[in-house]
C-alpha positions in Angstrom: -8.6 33.1 15.4 -9.5 33.4 11.7 -6.2 34.2 10.7 -5.0 32.1 13.0 -7.2 28.5 10.8 -6.4 30.0 7.8 -2.7 29.7 8.3 -3.0 26.0 9.7 -5.0 25.5 6.8 -2.8 26.4 4.4 -0.1 24.4 6.2 -2.4 20.9 5.8 -3.0 21.8 2.6 0.7 22.8 1.6 1.6 19.2 3.1 -0.7 17.1 1.4 0.5 18.0 -2.0 4.0 17.0 -1.0 2.7 13.9 0.2 0.0 13.0 -1.8 1.8 9.6 -3.3 2.5 8.3 0.2 -1.1 9.2 1.4 -2.9 7.3 -1.5 -0.3 4.9 -0.6 -1.4 4.7 2.8 -5.2 4.8 2.3 -4.3 2.4 -0.8 -3.0 -0.1 2.4 -5.8 0.2 4.9 -8.6 -0.6 1.9 -5.7 -4.0 1.8 -6.7 -4.3 5.4 -10.4 -3.8 5.4 -10.3 -6.0 2.1 -8.5 -8.8 4.3 -11.0 -8.1 6.4 -13.9 -8.4 4.8 -12.8 -11.9 3.3 -12.0 -13.1 7.1 -15.6 -12.4 8.0 -17.7 -13.1 4.3 -17.7 -15.9 1.9 -16.1 -14.1 -0.8 -19.0 -15.0 -3.4 -21.6 -12.7 -0.6 -18.7 -10.0 -1.6 -19.4 -9.1 -5.5 -17.1 -6.9 -6.1 -14.0 -7.8 -4.0 -12.2 -10.1 -6.2 -12.3 -6.2 -8.8 -11.3 -4.2 -6.0 -8.1 -6.5 -5.3 -7.1 -6.7 -8.7 -6.9 -2.4 -9.1 -4.9 -2.1 -5.7 -2.6 -4.8 -7.0 -2.2 -3.4 -10.5 -0.8 -0.1 -9.3 3.7 -1.0 -9.4 3.7 2.0 -7.4 1.7 0.4 -4.4 3.7 -2.9 -4.7 6.8 -0.8 -4.0 5.8 0.9 -1.2 3.9 -2.8 0.0 7.6 -4.9 0.1 9.4 -1.6 1.4 7.4 0.6 3.8 4.9 -1.9 4.2 4.5 -4.1 7.0 5.0 -8.1 7.6 1.7 -8.4 9.1 0.1 -7.1 5.5 2.5 -8.3 3.4 1.2 -12.0 3.3 -1.9 -14.0 4.2 0.4 -16.5 5.9 0.6 -16.6 9.3 3.5 -18.0 9.5 6.1 -14.6 10.1 9.3 -16.3 9.4 7.7 -17.8 6.1 6.4 -14.1 5.5 9.7 -12.0 6.5 11.6 -14.7 3.7 8.5 -14.3 1.5 9.0 -10.3 1.8 13.1 -10.5 1.9 12.6 -12.5 -1.9 10.3 -9.7 -3.4 12.8 -7.4 -2.5 15.7 -8.7 -4.0 13.8 -9.3 -7.3 13.0 -5.6 -7.0 17.1 -4.8 -6.5 17.6 -7.7 -9.5 15.4 -6.2 -11.8 17.1 -2.5 -11.7 19.0 -1.4 -14.5 20.5 1.8 -16.7 17.7 1.7 -18.7 15.1 1.6 -15.5 16.5 3.4 -13.0 14.7 6.8 -13.5 11.6 4.8 -13.3 
């Protein structure tokens, strides 16, 4: 039994090593969801560090790519109009595509 547990643990660790970036992006997305809920539940002035946390999350370029290409429309915008949110997301995708060049392709 201990051997099976060890093998399972080893597989889990290997999976996390291989997929760490995706795991961290999903955790960050969950944080963003929590922030949205906190702001809806309380006034911003009651949440002294909420803007700092938002700023830290949105300063990560890799997370911004994740939000646009992997994220979901609900969390992409606070806008309640789904058509507008979809258009906003498509616009952001096009901005990323337009900014691709030979110089930054490896990034």
